[in-house]
Structure formats: structure tokens, C-alpha cells
N, C-alpha and C positions, 0 to 999 in steps of 0.2 A: 504494500500500500504506500503510495506516495505521500509526501508532506501535505500537498493540497487536498488529497482525499481524506487524510486523517484529521487535520486541524479544522475545526468548524469555521474559524474566521476566514479561512481560504475556501473551504468547501461551499460556504453559503455567502461568499462575497458578492455583492450586487454587481451585475454586468452592464447595467444601463443607468443613465442618469435618473430615469423615472423610478427605478428600484431603490435609489439612494435615499436615506432618511435625512432630509434637509428642510430648513425653513422655506416657505413658499418663495420668498423673494430671492434666496440664493439658488434654489432649483431653477427658477425662471431665467436667471443669468446664464446658467450652463445650457439650458434649453435653447436660449437665443444663439449661443455659439453653435449648437448643432444645426439650428435652422439656417444659419449663415454659412455653414459648411467650413468654418475656419476657426482656429483658436489663436488668440494672441499670447504673448509671453505672460505667464500668470504667477502670482505669489499667493498661495493658499495658506492662511494662517488660522490657527485655532488650537484648542486643547487636544491632548493626546486621545486617540481612539475615536474621534468624531467623524471620520470618513474622508479625510483630505486625500489620502493616497488612492482610496477606492474611487473617488470622484475623478481624479486625474486619469486613472486607467480606464474607467468606463467611458470618459469623454474621448479618449484616443481610440478605443475600440469602436465606438459608434461612428466616429468620423472616418474610420478606415485608415487610421494613421499608423505608420511604422514607428514604434516608440522604443526607447531604451531607458532603463532605470538605473540610477546611481544612488546608492545609500550613503547619505552624508555622515552616518555614524561608523561606516566601515571603509570601503575603498574611497569614499568621498573626502576623506581626511588627508589623502596623499596627492600632492600636487602633480607629480609625474603620471600617476595612474589616471587621474581625471583628465589631464591634458591629452594623453594618448587615446584613452577610450572614447571620450567625448568628441575629440577631433576626428577620429576615424569614422565614427558614426555620422556626425553632422556634415562631414565633407562629401559624403557619397549620396547618390540619388537612389531612392528605393525603386526596385523593379516590380514590386508586387502591390504596394499600398495604392489606394485610390485617391488619397488626399494629396494636396499640393506640397505640404510641408511634413517633414519628420518632426518628432517631439522627443526631447530629452527630459525625463522627470528626475529632478534632484530631490530625493526623499530625505526628510530630516535635515534640510539644508542649514538649519541653525546650528548644527554640530560640525559643519565644515570650518576650515580655517579662513582667515581673511585673505590669504594668498589665493586659495582656491576660489573664493567668491569673486575676487578681482579678475581672475582668469576667466571665470564664467561670464562676467560682465563683458569682457572683451569678445568672447565667443558669441554672445548674443548679437553683437554688431557684425562680427566677421561672417557669420553663417545665417544672417537674417533672410537671405533669399531662399534658403533650403530647410531651415530648422527653427522650431520654436522651443522655448524652455518653460517648464512648469516646476516651480519650487514649492515644497511643502515644509511647514515649520510650526513648532509650538510657540516660539517666541520670535516674533518678527524683528524685535529690536536687536537681535543678535546678527542680523544681516546688514551688510554695509549699505549705505544710502544709494550708491550707484545702481544696486540691484533693484531697490524699491522704485527708483525713478524710471526704470526700463520695463517694469511689469505692471499689469493691472492687479491690484491687491484685493483679494476677496476674504473677508473676515468670517470665519465659521462660528464665531461666538453666538450663543442663543440668548434670547430674552426670556423673561418670566412668562410673557404671553405665548411664546413658542413652545415652552416646555411641556404642557399637558398634551398637546397634539403629537409632538415628536415621541414622547414617552409611550403614548397609546399605540402609535404605529409600531414602535419597536417591541412593545409587549406582544402584539399580535404576531410579529415576525418571529420572536423566539418561541412562542407557543407552537407555531408551525414547524420550526426546527426540531423542537423536542418531540413532537408527534412523529415526525419523519424518522427520528432516531429511536423511537419506541421507549421514550423516557417518561415515566409518570411525573407529574408536577403538581405543586400547590400554587395556585394563582397568586395568593397573598405573598408567598415567598418570592415569586418573580417580581412583583411590584416592589418589595423591599430591596432587592438586589439592584433593580433599575434605578430606584431613588438614591441608593448609596453611591452609585458610580456614574450617574448621568453627568455629561453626555458621552461617556467613554463606552461606546458600544462594543469595542474590541475586548475590553476588560470584562464586561458582562458575559460575553460569549465564552471567553477563556475560563472564567470562574464557573459557569454552568457546566462546561465540558469537564472541568476538573472534578466537580462534585457529582457528575452523572454516572460515575463508574458503578455505583450500586444499583443503577436503573431507576433511581427515584430522586427528585428534587423536592425536599420537604423542609419543615421548620428546623430540623436537626442541624442543617448547615448554617443557620443564622448565628449560632454560637461561635462558629469559626470566624465569622466576620468581625464580631465584637464592635460595638458602637464606640465612637470617639468620646471618651469620658472627660469632657472639658471641665466639668465642675470639680473633678478630682484634681486636675491640673491647677485650677485656680487656688484651691486649698493649699497645695504644695508651694505655689508661688508666694502666697501670703505668709506662709511659715518659713519661707526661704530655705526650703528643703531641696537643695540642689540634686542630691542623689535620686530622690523620687521624681524630680522633674526630668532628669536625664532618662530614667527608666520609662517615663511616659513617652518621651520622644522616640526611643528605640522601639517601643511597642506599637507605635503608629507610623512607622517608616513606609508601610505599604500604601498609605494614603497620600494623595497629592498635597504637596506643601502649601500651595496657594489656597486650597480648600481648608486646610487646617488653620492657616493664619486667619482666614475669614471667620471661621467658627470661634476662634479665640477673640477676635475683634468684637464679634457680636456679644460675647459673654462678659467682656470686661466692663461694659457700661454699668452693669448692675453690681460689679464687684469692687470698683475703685471709688475713692473719694473724688468729687467733681474736679478738684484742682489737678489731679493726676491724669485725667482723660486726654487732654491735648498731647502730653508727653507720650502716652501709650499709642496714640494714633500715629505720631511721627515715627516711633520705633517700629511699629508693625509695617507702616508704609515703606520704610527703608529696607527691611528684610524681605518684604513681598517683592519689591523690585529686584533684589539680589537673587531671588529664586531662579531667574532666567540665566544667571551667569555662573553661579558657584559650582564647584566640582563635587562638593560633599554637602548634600541637603541636611544630613543629621547635624553637622557642625553649625550650619547656618541657622537651623531652627533652634538649636540649643543656645546659640549666641543671642538670638532674639529674646528668648524666654529669660535668659540671665539678665539681659538689660532691663526687661520689664520688672524683674524681681528686685533689681537694685534701684531703679529710677522712680518706680511708682509706689504710691501708698494705697494699700488695700483696706477695705472697710472691716 
């Protein structure tokens, strides 16, 4: 069995733009590209697992484009590799594709080096008559400005208004997948998992596949997820219990750092004396921004909580 046949995220990856789970306005943008039969240079930005790479591939397939994928976290970090592979692909004419241009997808482009990004900027101009580039990233502020200015940027962030509809569509999608895989499920558990990881569709599917080995998805798996116990953290911050604060950070490393910081931010208003709230906001904002750049998220989160512990007065 191949990887694509085994992994649900590959086996059930949407093949068309219509199948992709997107807000209506974003889906219409990609549908317009299909209607025009052409794709510009694109920068697709948004949280992990929300479908950026899937959309890029589906767009290319529907347009009949010959495309090549470079992973920015792997070979995309090496200047010579990118130079050789991208140039060899972009400089030749496709003999089989029906579209006018080829496409190079730079996946996880925010993990490439500045040298690689500047090289790709040059390639956008050098091969403009034959090739288009689609960049996907979680943090667009990690990309050099010359790439931004040469691409149409599409933000995959979702609004509160979009959330119920998108979650409902995905809920029905995963019910269909589980039924095809002959997995019993509790609908309430599916809702819990979607709410916990929204809008990371990839992680939801990976979690469900991991826990489906018993042939059943039921409330028993929720204990494995464990809710983020922010109240417990606040108590330890107030007591300046560094050991327990660090233990909390380690136990929550599988959660998105930005989401954790938002949860902490929401909880602090009820826990701090009014005079400490402005300082807390500035501290959280600083470390929230650094999430996009730091190499070690554990150290960044612990540094943030340590600063809150030292600088703020708790009730």
C-alpha cells in the first residue's frame, strides 16, 4: 500500500476547487482563475492545515497545468538545489499540459532562507513567459517584501461568521470518510475534535486516523486530548511557581502557540489587577509576534509566561 493510499489526508485530499473547504469569497477567487483559464503568481497565507497546498494542487490540476512542488522545509532550504531544480523545470516547455504556463509550488515557503527567496524573486521575472509561482506559508511576514510585491496575496484566515458553515461542511466530510473506512463514531466527539483544532483540517484527519485503529471513535479518546487548563496556569503564575509553569508549557506543546497565547490573553483580564493589564497585553503581543520567527516554541512560551509572572500583579 502506498503512502497516498494509507494516509487519509492524501487518500481523501480534495481534487477540485469546489471540493475544497473554503470561505465563499476565497473559493470564488480561485473559481475566477479557473474561469479565466490562467493563474497569476500567488502567495497563499494562513494557519497550518487549512488547505493552502491542497488548493494550489487542485487549481493546477483543473487548469491542466504541469506543476512541480518544492518543500520549503526540506530541499527548499538549499540554494543550489532550488536553483537547479526550479530552473530546469521552469526553463522547459511542457509537451503534455494544456495550459499556457507551468507552475512551481513552493510549499512552506516561510521556512526557506532569504537567499532562496531572493533567487525565486529573480526566477519569477526570468521565467515569466513560461512559468508561474505559487507560494504557501503560515507566516507571510517571514517572506521578503520583493516576493509579496510580485504575487497576489490570498489570506486563508477565517472569520467568526465563516466558522459555523466551514465546521459543518467538514463535519459532514469526515462522517463520510469514517463511513467509507467502516469506523463507528460518536457525532459529539467529532464536533469536539473539530472545535479543538479548527481550522486545521489536516490535524483533525490525522488525529481521527490515529484513534480509529480500534474501529471506533468515541468519548474515550477525548481524555487523550486533554483541555488546555488555563486556570491552573494562572494559579501557578500568581504563586510564581516556575516549575509548575514550565510543566504546563511542556504538557501543551502539541497545541498551536498562537492559540495558547490567545487563551491566556482572554483569561488574564479576570485575573490581574487593572493596572497590570496594559503590561500583560504588551508582553503577550511581543511573544505572539515572535511565534513566527523563533526556533524553539517551548522557550518562547516559557519566556512569555516568566515575564508575565515577574511584571504583572495578580488578584
